[in-house]
CHARMM-style PDB file with segment names, atoms N, HN, CA, C and O in Angstrom:
ATOM      1  N   MET     1      23.573  -4.826  29.070  1.00  0.00      PROA
ATOM      2  CA  MET     1      22.220  -4.310  28.987  1.00  0.00      PROA
ATOM      3  C   MET     1      22.152  -3.113  28.037  1.00  0.00      PROA
ATOM      4  O   MET     1      21.158  -2.952  27.329  1.00  0.00      PROA
ATOM      5  N   LYS     2      23.171  -2.286  28.008  1.00  0.00      PROA
ATOM      6  HN  LYS     2      23.979  -2.417  28.583  1.00  0.00      PROA
ATOM      7  CA  LYS     2      23.181  -1.128  27.130  1.00  0.00      PROA
ATOM      8  C   LYS     2      23.188  -1.569  25.668  1.00  0.00      PROA
ATOM      9  O   LYS     2      22.572  -0.923  24.820  1.00  0.00      PROA
ATOM     10  N   LYS     3      23.883  -2.664  25.372  1.00  0.00      PROA
ATOM     11  HN  LYS     3      24.383  -3.189  26.060  1.00  0.00      PROA
ATOM     12  CA  LYS     3      23.940  -3.185  24.006  1.00  0.00      PROA
ATOM     13  C   LYS     3      22.544  -3.573  23.518  1.00  0.00      PROA
ATOM     14  O   LYS     3      22.213  -3.356  22.353  1.00  0.00      PROA
ATOM     15  N   THR     4      21.729  -4.143  24.399  1.00  0.00      PROA
ATOM     16  HN  THR     4      21.998  -4.320  25.346  1.00  0.00      PROA
ATOM     17  CA  THR     4      20.363  -4.522  24.049  1.00  0.00      PROA
ATOM     18  C   THR     4      19.534  -3.283  23.736  1.00  0.00      PROA
ATOM     19  O   THR     4      18.770  -3.280  22.771  1.00  0.00      PROA
ATOM     20  N   ALA     5      19.672  -2.242  24.529  1.00  0.00      PROA
ATOM     21  HN  ALA     5      20.292  -2.244  25.313  1.00  0.00      PROA
ATOM     22  CA  ALA     5      18.924  -1.005  24.299  1.00  0.00      PROA
ATOM     23  C   ALA     5      19.310  -0.396  22.957  1.00  0.00      PROA
ATOM     24  O   ALA     5      18.446   0.089  22.227  1.00  0.00      PROA
ATOM     25  N   THR     6      20.595  -0.417  22.624  1.00  0.00      PROA
ATOM     26  HN  THR     6      21.297  -0.812  23.217  1.00  0.00      PROA
ATOM     27  CA  THR     6      21.059   0.113  21.344  1.00  0.00      PROA
ATOM     28  C   THR     6      20.490  -0.706  20.196  1.00  0.00      PROA
ATOM     29  O   THR     6      20.075  -0.142  19.183  1.00  0.00      PROA
ATOM     30  N   ALA     7      20.464  -2.017  20.336  1.00  0.00      PROA
ATOM     31  HN  ALA     7      20.801  -2.475  21.158  1.00  0.00      PROA
ATOM     32  CA  ALA     7      19.912  -2.884  19.293  1.00  0.00      PROA
ATOM     33  C   ALA     7      18.421  -2.609  19.098  1.00  0.00      PROA
ATOM     34  O   ALA     7      17.930  -2.620  17.969  1.00  0.00      PROA
ATOM     35  N   GLU     8      17.705  -2.364  20.190  1.00  0.00      PROA
ATOM     36  HN  GLU     8      18.104  -2.355  21.107  1.00  0.00      PROA
ATOM     37  CA  GLU     8      16.271  -2.059  20.096  1.00  0.00      PROA
ATOM     38  C   GLU     8      16.041  -0.744  19.356  1.00  0.00      PROA
ATOM     39  O   GLU     8      15.162  -0.654  18.499  1.00  0.00      PROA
ATOM     40  N   VAL     9      16.819   0.255  19.685  1.00  0.00      PROA
ATOM     41  HN  VAL     9      17.533   0.182  20.381  1.00  0.00      PROA
ATOM     42  CA  VAL     9      16.692   1.554  19.019  1.00  0.00      PROA
ATOM     43  C   VAL     9      16.968   1.396  17.528  1.00  0.00      PROA
ATOM     44  O   VAL     9      16.243   1.949  16.701  1.00  0.00      PROA
ATOM     45  N   GLU    10      18.006   0.648  17.184  1.00  0.00      PROA
ATOM     46  HN  GLU    10      18.594   0.199  17.857  1.00  0.00      PROA
ATOM     47  CA  GLU    10      18.342   0.418  15.779  1.00  0.00      PROA
ATOM     48  C   GLU    10      17.228  -0.330  15.065  1.00  0.00      PROA
ATOM     49  O   GLU    10      16.908  -0.012  13.920  1.00  0.00      PROA
ATOM     50  N   PHE    11      16.628  -1.326  15.725  1.00  0.00      PROA
ATOM     51  HN  PHE    11      16.888  -1.585  16.656  1.00  0.00      PROA
ATOM     52  CA  PHE    11      15.531  -2.089  15.129  1.00  0.00      PROA
ATOM     53  C   PHE    11      14.359  -1.169  14.808  1.00  0.00      PROA
ATOM     54  O   PHE    11      13.844  -1.185  13.690  1.00  0.00      PROA
ATOM     55  N   TRP    12      13.932  -0.364  15.791  1.00  0.00      PROA
ATOM     56  HN  TRP    12      14.350  -0.351  16.699  1.00  0.00      PROA
ATOM     57  CA  TRP    12      12.784   0.526  15.580  1.00  0.00      PROA
ATOM     58  C   TRP    12      13.092   1.584  14.543  1.00  0.00      PROA
ATOM     59  O   TRP    12      12.227   1.934  13.741  1.00  0.00      PROA
ATOM     60  N   SER    13      14.305   2.095  14.546  1.00  0.00      PROA
ATOM     61  HN  SER    13      15.008   1.810  15.198  1.00  0.00      PROA
ATOM     62  CA  SER    13      14.702   3.099  13.569  1.00  0.00      PROA
ATOM     63  C   SER    13      14.650   2.515  12.155  1.00  0.00      PROA
ATOM     64  O   SER    13      14.156   3.162  11.232  1.00  0.00      PROA
ATOM     65  N   GLU    14      15.153   1.309  11.989  1.00  0.00      PROA
ATOM     66  HN  GLU    14      15.555   0.783  12.739  1.00  0.00      PROA
ATOM     67  CA  GLU    14      15.129   0.647  10.680  1.00  0.00      PROA
ATOM     68  C   GLU    14      13.696   0.349  10.255  1.00  0.00      PROA
ATOM     69  O   GLU    14      13.350   0.532   9.087  1.00  0.00      PROA
ATOM     70  N   LEU    15      12.871  -0.100  11.173  1.00  0.00      PROA
ATOM     71  HN  LEU    15      13.153  -0.248  12.121  1.00  0.00      PROA
ATOM     72  CA  LEU    15      11.469  -0.385  10.853  1.00  0.00      PROA
ATOM     73  C   LEU    15      10.748   0.898  10.433  1.00  0.00      PROA
ATOM     74  O   LEU    15       9.998   0.901   9.457  1.00  0.00      PROA
ATOM     75  N   ASP    16      10.974   1.980  11.167  1.00  0.00      PROA
ATOM     76  HN  ASP    16      11.583   1.978  11.960  1.00  0.00      PROA
ATOM     77  CA  ASP    16      10.390   3.277  10.786  1.00  0.00      PROA
ATOM     78  C   ASP    16      10.823   3.640   9.371  1.00  0.00      PROA
ATOM     79  O   ASP    16      10.001   4.050   8.551  1.00  0.00      PROA
ATOM     80  N   HSD    17      12.101   3.491   9.088  1.00  0.00      PROA
ATOM     81  HN  HSD    17      12.769   3.158   9.754  1.00  0.00      PROA
ATOM     82  CA  HSD    17      12.644   3.814   7.764  1.00  0.00      PROA
ATOM     83  C   HSD    17      11.969   2.978   6.681  1.00  0.00      PROA
ATOM     84  O   HSD    17      11.625   3.496   5.619  1.00  0.00      PROA
ATOM     85  N   GLN    18      11.780   1.686   6.947  1.00  0.00      PROA
ATOM     86  HN  GLN    18      12.059   1.265   7.810  1.00  0.00      PROA
ATOM     87  CA  GLN    18      11.140   0.804   5.969  1.00  0.00      PROA
ATOM     88  C   GLN    18       9.688   1.206   5.710  1.00  0.00      PROA
ATOM     89  O   GLN    18       9.239   1.213   4.564  1.00  0.00      PROA
ATOM     90  N   VAL    19       8.965   1.535   6.761  1.00  0.00      PROA
ATOM     91  HN  VAL    19       9.330   1.529   7.692  1.00  0.00      PROA
ATOM     92  CA  VAL    19       7.568   1.961   6.606  1.00  0.00      PROA
ATOM     93  C   VAL    19       7.507   3.243   5.786  1.00  0.00      PROA
ATOM     94  O   VAL    19       6.722   3.346   4.844  1.00  0.00      PROA
ATOM     95  N   LEU    20       8.330   4.212   6.143  1.00  0.00      PROA
ATOM     96  HN  LEU    20       8.968   4.128   6.909  1.00  0.00      PROA
ATOM     97  CA  LEU    20       8.326   5.490   5.429  1.00  0.00      PROA
ATOM     98  C   LEU    20       8.721   5.308   3.963  1.00  0.00      PROA
ATOM     99  O   LEU    20       8.175   5.980   3.089  1.00  0.00      PROA
ATOM    100  N   ALA    21       9.660   4.412   3.690  1.00  0.00      PROA
ATOM    101  HN  ALA    21      10.104   3.866   4.401  1.00  0.00      PROA
ATOM    102  CA  ALA    21      10.070   4.136   2.312  1.00  0.00      PROA
ATOM    103  C   ALA    21       8.907   3.544   1.520  1.00  0.00      PROA
ATOM    104  O   ALA    21       8.692   3.914   0.366  1.00  0.00      PROA
ATOM    105  N   CYS    22       8.164   2.634   2.127  1.00  0.00      PROA
ATOM    106  HN  CYS    22       8.339   2.333   3.064  1.00  0.00      PROA
ATOM    107  CA  CYS    22       6.996   2.042   1.455  1.00  0.00      PROA
ATOM    108  C   CYS    22       5.951   3.107   1.145  1.00  0.00      PROA
ATOM    109  O   CYS    22       5.325   3.071   0.086  1.00  0.00      PROA
ATOM    110  N   LEU    23       5.760   4.040   2.048  1.00  0.00      PROA
ATOM    111  HN  LEU    23       6.268   4.069   2.908  1.00  0.00      PROA
ATOM    112  CA  LEU    23       4.721   5.053   1.885  1.00  0.00      PROA
ATOM    113  C   LEU    23       5.109   6.151   0.895  1.00  0.00      PROA
ATOM    114  O   LEU    23       4.246   6.892   0.423  1.00  0.00      PROA
ATOM    115  N   ARG    24       6.396   6.259   0.580  1.00  0.00      PROA
ATOM    116  HN  ARG    24       7.097   5.657   0.964  1.00  0.00      PROA
ATOM    117  CA  ARG    24       6.819   7.272  -0.391  1.00  0.00      PROA
ATOM    118  C   ARG    24       6.238   6.996  -1.773  1.00  0.00      PROA
ATOM    119  O   ARG    24       6.099   7.913  -2.582  1.00  0.00      PROA
ATOM    120  N   ASP    25       5.901   5.744  -2.048  1.00  0.00      PROA
ATOM    121  HN  ASP    25       6.014   4.998  -1.391  1.00  0.00      PROA
ATOM    122  CA  ASP    25       5.295   5.376  -3.332  1.00  0.00      PROA
ATOM    123  C   ASP    25       3.808   5.702  -3.370  1.00  0.00      PROA
ATOM    124  O   ASP    25       3.183   5.565  -4.421  1.00  0.00      PROA
ATOM    125  N   GLY    26       3.230   6.126  -2.261  1.00  0.00      PROA
ATOM    126  HN  GLY    26       3.738   6.237  -1.407  1.00  0.00      PROA
ATOM    127  CA  GLY    26       1.813   6.459  -2.188  1.00  0.00      PROA
ATOM    128  C   GLY    26       1.153   5.702  -1.058  1.00  0.00      PROA
ATOM    129  O   GLY    26       1.776   4.848  -0.427  1.00  0.00      PROA
ATOM    130  N   PRO    27      -0.115   6.012  -0.798  1.00  0.00      PROA
ATOM    131  CA  PRO    27      -0.841   5.374   0.306  1.00  0.00      PROA
ATOM    132  C   PRO    27      -0.878   3.849   0.154  1.00  0.00      PROA
ATOM    133  O   PRO    27      -0.924   3.319  -0.956  1.00  0.00      PROA
ATOM    134  N   LYS    28      -0.859   3.174   1.279  1.00  0.00      PROA
ATOM    135  HN  LYS    28      -0.822   3.605   2.181  1.00  0.00      PROA
ATOM    136  CA  LYS    28      -0.940   1.710   1.319  1.00  0.00      PROA
ATOM    137  C   LYS    28      -1.918   1.310   2.415  1.00  0.00      PROA
ATOM    138  O   LYS    28      -2.113   2.043   3.385  1.00  0.00      PROA
ATOM    139  N   SER    29      -2.517   0.164   2.255  1.00  0.00      PROA
ATOM    140  HN  SER    29      -2.357  -0.431   1.467  1.00  0.00      PROA
ATOM    141  CA  SER    29      -3.346  -0.374   3.330  1.00  0.00      PROA
ATOM    142  C   SER    29      -2.435  -0.943   4.413  1.00  0.00      PROA
ATOM    143  O   SER    29      -1.283  -1.294   4.160  1.00  0.00      PROA
ATOM    144  N   THR    30      -2.971  -1.024   5.607  1.00  0.00      PROA
ATOM    145  HN  THR    30      -3.907  -0.739   5.813  1.00  0.00      PROA
ATOM    146  CA  THR    30      -2.210  -1.623   6.707  1.00  0.00      PROA
ATOM    147  C   THR    30      -1.851  -3.067   6.372  1.00  0.00      PROA
ATOM    148  O   THR    30      -0.744  -3.523   6.657  1.00  0.00      PROA
ATOM    149  N   ARG    31      -2.784  -3.770   5.774  1.00  0.00      PROA
ATOM    150  HN  ARG    31      -3.683  -3.400   5.542  1.00  0.00      PROA
ATOM    151  CA  ARG    31      -2.546  -5.166   5.403  1.00  0.00      PROA
ATOM    152  C   ARG    31      -1.398  -5.281   4.404  1.00  0.00      PROA
ATOM    153  O   ARG    31      -0.552  -6.167   4.531  1.00  0.00      PROA
ATOM    154  N   ASP    32      -1.363  -4.386   3.404  1.00  0.00      PROA
ATOM    155  HN  ASP    32      -2.050  -3.667   3.301  1.00  0.00      PROA
ATOM    156  CA  ASP    32      -0.291  -4.397   2.406  1.00  0.00      PROA
ATOM    157  C   ASP    32       1.054  -4.084   3.056  1.00  0.00      PROA
ATOM    158  O   ASP    32       2.050  -4.750   2.778  1.00  0.00      PROA
ATOM    159  N   LEU    33       1.082  -3.075   3.917  1.00  0.00      PROA
ATOM    160  HN  LEU    33       0.273  -2.534   4.143  1.00  0.00      PROA
ATOM    161  CA  LEU    33       2.325  -2.754   4.616  1.00  0.00      PROA
ATOM    162  C   LEU    33       2.795  -3.929   5.471  1.00  0.00      PROA
ATOM    163  O   LEU    33       3.983  -4.254   5.488  1.00  0.00      PROA
ATOM    164  N   ALA    34       1.876  -4.555   6.169  1.00  0.00      PROA
ATOM    165  HN  ALA    34       0.911  -4.292   6.156  1.00  0.00      PROA
ATOM    166  CA  ALA    34       2.232  -5.706   7.015  1.00  0.00      PROA
ATOM    167  C   ALA    34       2.874  -6.804   6.171  1.00  0.00      PROA
ATOM    168  O   ALA    34       3.901  -7.370   6.546  1.00  0.00      PROA
ATOM    169  N   ARG    35       2.259  -7.095   5.034  1.00  0.00      PROA
ATOM    170  HN  ARG    35       1.425  -6.635   4.730  1.00  0.00      PROA
ATOM    171  CA  ARG    35       2.808  -8.129   4.134  1.00  0.00      PROA
ATOM    172  C   ARG    35       4.196  -7.752   3.646  1.00  0.00      PROA
ATOM    173  O   ARG    35       5.114  -8.571   3.681  1.00  0.00      PROA
ATOM    174  N   ARG    36       4.351  -6.523   3.194  1.00  0.00      PROA
ATOM    175  HN  ARG    36       3.605  -5.858   3.165  1.00  0.00      PROA
ATOM    176  CA  ARG    36       5.642  -6.074   2.660  1.00  0.00      PROA
ATOM    177  C   ARG    36       6.753  -6.105   3.702  1.00  0.00      PROA
ATOM    178  O   ARG    36       7.909  -6.373   3.376  1.00  0.00      PROA
ATOM    179  N   LEU    37       6.400  -5.829   4.958  1.00  0.00      PROA
ATOM    180  HN  LEU    37       5.461  -5.610   5.223  1.00  0.00      PROA
ATOM    181  CA  LEU    37       7.404  -5.718   6.012  1.00  0.00      PROA
ATOM    182  C   LEU    37       7.530  -6.970   6.871  1.00  0.00      PROA
ATOM    183  O   LEU    37       8.360  -7.017   7.780  1.00  0.00      PROA
ATOM    184  N   GLY    38       6.713  -7.983   6.591  1.00  0.00      PROA
ATOM    185  HN  GLY    38       6.039  -7.944   5.853  1.00  0.00      PROA
ATOM    186  CA  GLY    38       6.788  -9.213   7.369  1.00  0.00      PROA
ATOM    187  C   GLY    38       6.241  -9.059   8.780  1.00  0.00      PROA
ATOM    188  O   GLY    38       6.725  -9.702   9.712  1.00  0.00      PROA
ATOM    189  N   LEU    39       5.231  -8.205   8.938  1.00  0.00      PROA
ATOM    190  HN  LEU    39       4.838  -7.683   8.181  1.00  0.00      PROA
ATOM    191  CA  LEU    39       4.617  -7.979  10.246  1.00  0.00      PROA
ATOM    192  C   LEU    39       3.192  -8.517  10.249  1.00  0.00      PROA
ATOM    193  O   LEU    39       2.598  -8.731   9.193  1.00  0.00      PROA
ATOM    194  N   SER    40       2.654  -8.731  11.433  1.00  0.00      PROA
ATOM    195  HN  SER    40       3.136  -8.556  12.292  1.00  0.00      PROA
ATOM    196  CA  SER    40       1.230  -9.034  11.540  1.00  0.00      PROA
ATOM    197  C   SER    40       0.472  -7.731  11.294  1.00  0.00      PROA
ATOM    198  O   SER    40       1.039  -6.651  11.462  1.00  0.00      PROA
ATOM    199  N   PRO    41      -0.803  -7.814  10.897  1.00  0.00      PROA
ATOM    200  CA  PRO    41      -1.575  -6.575  10.740  1.00  0.00      PROA
ATOM    201  C   PRO    41      -1.622  -5.748  12.023  1.00  0.00      PROA
ATOM    202  O   PRO    41      -1.553  -4.520  11.974  1.00  0.00      PROA
ATOM    203  N   GLY    42      -1.737  -6.416  13.169  1.00  0.00      PROA
ATOM    204  HN  GLY    42      -1.792  -7.413  13.209  1.00  0.00      PROA
ATOM    205  CA  GLY    42      -1.738  -5.699  14.449  1.00  0.00      PROA
ATOM    206  C   GLY    42      -0.402  -5.021  14.722  1.00  0.00      PROA
ATOM    207  O   GLY    42      -0.361  -3.902  15.233  1.00  0.00      PROA
ATOM    208  N   GLY    43       0.686  -5.699  14.382  1.00  0.00      PROA
ATOM    209  HN  GLY    43       0.653  -6.608  13.967  1.00  0.00      PROA
ATOM    210  CA  GLY    43       2.018  -5.107  14.554  1.00  0.00      PROA
ATOM    211  C   GLY    43       2.202  -3.891  13.660  1.00  0.00      PROA
ATOM    212  O   GLY    43       2.753  -2.874  14.082  1.00  0.00      PROA
ATOM    213  N   ALA    44       1.735  -4.006  12.420  1.00  0.00      PROA
ATOM    214  HN  ALA    44       1.288  -4.832  12.078  1.00  0.00      PROA
ATOM    215  CA  ALA    44       1.822  -2.876  11.495  1.00  0.00      PROA
ATOM    216  C   ALA    44       0.989  -1.700  12.004  1.00  0.00      PROA
ATOM    217  O   ALA    44       1.415  -0.549  11.912  1.00  0.00      PROA
ATOM    218  N   THR    45      -0.187  -1.987  12.535  1.00  0.00      PROA
ATOM    219  HN  THR    45      -0.533  -2.922  12.609  1.00  0.00      PROA
ATOM    220  CA  THR    45      -1.037  -0.926  13.088  1.00  0.00      PROA
ATOM    221  C   THR    45      -0.330  -0.215  14.229  1.00  0.00      PROA
ATOM    222  O   THR    45      -0.370   1.012  14.316  1.00  0.00      PROA
ATOM    223  N   SER    46       0.313  -0.969  15.099  1.00  0.00      PROA
ATOM    224  HN  SER    46       0.346  -1.966  15.029  1.00  0.00      PROA
ATOM    225  CA  SER    46       1.041  -0.361  16.226  1.00  0.00      PROA
ATOM    226  C   SER    46       2.148   0.564  15.739  1.00  0.00      PROA
ATOM    227  O   SER    46       2.307   1.671  16.253  1.00  0.00      PROA
ATOM    228  N   VAL    47       2.913   0.114  14.752  1.00  0.00      PROA
ATOM    229  HN  VAL    47       2.784  -0.785  14.334  1.00  0.00      PROA
ATOM    230  CA  VAL    47       3.993   0.939  14.210  1.00  0.00      PROA
ATOM    231  C   VAL    47       3.422   2.202  13.572  1.00  0.00      PROA
ATOM    232  O   VAL    47       3.953   3.296  13.766  1.00  0.00      PROA
ATOM    233  N   LEU    48       2.339   2.048  12.811  1.00  0.00      PROA
ATOM    234  HN  LEU    48       1.907   1.160  12.653  1.00  0.00      PROA
ATOM    235  CA  LEU    48       1.725   3.204  12.161  1.00  0.00      PROA
ATOM    236  C   LEU    48       1.211   4.210  13.183  1.00  0.00      PROA
ATOM    237  O   LEU    48       1.365   5.417  12.998  1.00  0.00      PROA
ATOM    238  N   LEU    49       0.603   3.722  14.256  1.00  0.00      PROA
ATOM    239  HN  LEU    49       0.478   2.741  14.406  1.00  0.00      PROA
ATOM    240  CA  LEU    49       0.101   4.629  15.285  1.00  0.00      PROA
ATOM    241  C   LEU    49       1.235   5.373  15.988  1.00  0.00      PROA
ATOM    242  O   LEU    49       1.090   6.548  16.323  1.00  0.00      PROA
ATOM    243  N   MET    50       2.359   4.697  16.213  1.00  0.00      PROA
ATOM    244  HN  MET    50       2.477   3.742  15.941  1.00  0.00      PROA
ATOM    245  CA  MET    50       3.520   5.368  16.817  1.00  0.00      PROA
ATOM    246  C   MET    50       4.062   6.446  15.885  1.00  0.00      PROA
ATOM    247  O   MET    50       4.394   7.546  16.326  1.00  0.00      PROA
ATOM    248  N   LEU    51       4.150   6.124  14.586  1.00  0.00      PROA
ATOM    249  HN  LEU    51       3.880   5.230  14.228  1.00  0.00      PROA
ATOM    250  CA  LEU    51       4.637   7.111  13.622  1.00  0.00      PROA
ATOM    251  C   LEU    51       3.682   8.301  13.521  1.00  0.00      PROA
ATOM    252  O   LEU    51       4.121   9.442  13.381  1.00  0.00      PROA
ATOM    253  N   ALA    52       2.383   8.034  13.593  1.00  0.00      PROA
ATOM    254  HN  ALA    52       2.027   7.106  13.707  1.00  0.00      PROA
ATOM    255  CA  ALA    52       1.390   9.114  13.559  1.00  0.00      PROA
ATOM    256  C   ALA    52       1.515   9.989  14.799  1.00  0.00      PROA
ATOM    257  O   ALA    52       1.431  11.213  14.702  1.00  0.00      PROA
ATOM    258  N   ALA    53       1.714   9.376  15.959  1.00  0.00      PROA
ATOM    259  HN  ALA    53       1.783   8.381  16.037  1.00  0.00      PROA
ATOM    260  CA  ALA    53       1.866  10.139  17.202  1.00  0.00      PROA
ATOM    261  C   ALA    53       3.110  11.029  17.156  1.00  0.00      PROA
ATOM    262  O   ALA    53       3.141  12.093  17.775  1.00  0.00      PROA
ATOM    263  N   GLU    54       4.134  10.589  16.421  1.00  0.00      PROA
ATOM    264  HN  GLU    54       4.109   9.725  15.918  1.00  0.00      PROA
ATOM    265  CA  GLU    54       5.363  11.374  16.275  1.00  0.00      PROA
ATOM    266  C   GLU    54       5.242  12.413  15.158  1.00  0.00      PROA
ATOM    267  O   GLU    54       6.169  13.193  14.940  1.00  0.00      PROA
ATOM    268  N   GLY    55       4.112  12.431  14.452  1.00  0.00      PROA
ATOM    269  HN  GLY    55       3.359  11.797  14.630  1.00  0.00      PROA
ATOM    270  CA  GLY    55       3.898  13.394  13.378  1.00  0.00      PROA
ATOM    271  C   GLY    55       4.603  13.046  12.083  1.00  0.00      PROA
ATOM    272  O   GLY    55       4.749  13.903  11.212  1.00  0.00      PROA
ATOM    273  N   LYS    56       5.046  11.801  11.939  1.00  0.00      PROA
ATOM    274  HN  LYS    56       4.927  11.104  12.647  1.00  0.00      PROA
ATOM    275  CA  LYS    56       5.769  11.396  10.737  1.00  0.00      PROA
ATOM    276  C   LYS    56       4.851  10.937   9.611  1.00  0.00      PROA
ATOM    277  O   LYS    56       5.229  10.990   8.441  1.00  0.00      PROA
ATOM    278  N   ILE    57       3.654  10.490   9.955  1.00  0.00      PROA
ATOM    279  HN  ILE    57       3.347  10.448  10.906  1.00  0.00      PROA
ATOM    280  CA  ILE    57       2.670  10.071   8.967  1.00  0.00      PROA
ATOM    281  C   ILE    57       1.299  10.578   9.386  1.00  0.00      PROA
ATOM    282  O   ILE    57       1.107  11.030  10.515  1.00  0.00      PROA
ATOM    283  N   ARG    58       0.361  10.499   8.474  1.00  0.00      PROA
ATOM    284  HN  ARG    58       0.517  10.133   7.556  1.00  0.00      PROA
ATOM    285  CA  ARG    58      -1.040  10.815   8.751  1.00  0.00      PROA
ATOM    286  C   ARG    58      -1.854   9.570   8.466  1.00  0.00      PROA
ATOM    287  O   ARG    58      -1.698   8.956   7.410  1.00  0.00      PROA
ATOM    288  N   VAL    59      -2.712   9.191   9.382  1.00  0.00      PROA
ATOM    289  HN  VAL    59      -2.838   9.689  10.240  1.00  0.00      PROA
ATOM    290  CA  VAL    59      -3.623   8.070   9.180  1.00  0.00      PROA
ATOM    291  C   VAL    59      -4.905   8.666   8.612  1.00  0.00      PROA
ATOM    292  O   VAL    59      -5.536   9.516   9.240  1.00  0.00      PROA
ATOM    293  N   THR    60      -5.291   8.207   7.403  1.00  0.00      PROA
ATOM    294  HN  THR    60      -4.778   7.517   6.893  1.00  0.00      PROA
ATOM    295  CA  THR    60      -6.434   8.825   6.732  1.00  0.00      PROA
ATOM    296  C   THR    60      -7.581   7.866   6.461  1.00  0.00      PROA
ATOM    297  O   THR    60      -8.575   8.245   5.842  1.00  0.00      PROA
ATOM    298  N   GLY    61      -7.451   6.632   6.916  1.00  0.00      PROA
ATOM    299  HN  GLY    61      -6.643   6.324   7.419  1.00  0.00      PROA
ATOM    300  CA  GLY    61      -8.529   5.684   6.668  1.00  0.00      PROA
ATOM    301  C   GLY    61      -8.744   4.747   7.837  1.00  0.00      PROA
ATOM    302  O   GLY    61      -7.845   4.499   8.641  1.00  0.00      PROA
ATOM    303  N   VAL    62      -9.948   4.239   7.907  1.00  0.00      PROA
ATOM    304  HN  VAL    62     -10.678   4.441   7.254  1.00  0.00      PROA
ATOM    305  CA  VAL    62     -10.285   3.260   8.934  1.00  0.00      PROA
ATOM    306  C   VAL    62     -11.447   2.444   8.421  1.00  0.00      PROA
ATOM    307  O   VAL    62     -12.266   2.955   7.658  1.00  0.00      PROA
ATOM    308  N   GLU    63     -11.539   1.203   8.815  1.00  0.00      PROA
ATOM    309  HN  GLU    63     -10.873   0.788   9.435  1.00  0.00      PROA
ATOM    310  CA  GLU    63     -12.625   0.349   8.379  1.00  0.00      PROA
ATOM    311  C   GLU    63     -12.988  -0.627   9.479  1.00  0.00      PROA
ATOM    312  O   GLU    63     -12.213  -0.835  10.413  1.00  0.00      PROA
ATOM    313  N   LEU    64     -14.148  -1.221   9.374  1.00  0.00      PROA
ATOM    314  HN  LEU    64     -14.778  -1.052   8.616  1.00  0.00      PROA
ATOM    315  CA  LEU    64     -14.556  -2.239  10.341  1.00  0.00      PROA
ATOM    316  C   LEU    64     -13.669  -3.466  10.205  1.00  0.00      PROA
ATOM    317  O   LEU    64     -13.249  -3.825   9.105  1.00  0.00      PROA
ATOM    318  N   ALA    65     -13.392  -4.094  11.318  1.00  0.00      PROA
ATOM    319  HN  ALA    65     -13.733  -3.802  12.212  1.00  0.00      PROA
ATOM    320  CA  ALA    65     -12.646  -5.344  11.299  1.00  0.00      PROA
ATOM    321  C   ALA    65     -13.509  -6.420  10.646  1.00  0.00      PROA
ATOM    322  O   ALA    65     -14.737  -6.369  10.718  1.00  0.00      PROA
ATOM    323  N   GLU    66     -12.872  -7.376  10.022  1.00  0.00      PROA
ATOM    324  HN  GLU    66     -11.875  -7.417   9.964  1.00  0.00      PROA
ATOM    325  CA  GLU    66     -13.597  -8.447   9.334  1.00  0.00      PROA
ATOM    326  C   GLU    66     -14.512  -9.219  10.275  1.00  0.00      PROA
ATOM    327  O   GLU    66     -15.534  -9.755   9.844  1.00  0.00      PROA
ATOM    328  N   SER    67     -14.157  -9.281  11.552  1.00  0.00      PROA
ATOM    329  HN  SER    67     -13.328  -8.846  11.901  1.00  0.00      PROA
ATOM    330  CA  SER    67     -14.954 -10.050  12.509  1.00  0.00      PROA
ATOM    331  C   SER    67     -16.142  -9.266  13.070  1.00  0.00      PROA
ATOM    332  O   SER    67     -16.985  -9.827  13.770  1.00  0.00      PROA
ATOM    333  N   ALA    68     -16.206  -7.957  12.759  1.00  0.00      PROA
ATOM    334  HN  ALA    68     -15.521  -7.501  12.190  1.00  0.00      PROA
ATOM    335  CA  ALA    68     -17.256  -7.128  13.354  1.00  0.00      PROA
ATOM    336  C   ALA    68     -18.613  -7.383  12.768  1.00  0.00      PROA
ATOM    337  OT1 ALA    68     -19.590  -6.754  13.176  1.00  0.00      PROA
TER     338      ALA     68
END
């Protein structure tokens, strides 16, 4: 069970690193980040919100969903 927890931590750490690396080139849309990282837009939003809560990024844009 401990091995699984370590693998999860490594996965999230690597994903955080990938997101931050993408953002070093400048602002990106959530959709663009999702495409680059192989995530769904909702998954990318979740990761971005976690990074924002940790103070690692700033979320500066929001828009209506296409279905709204």
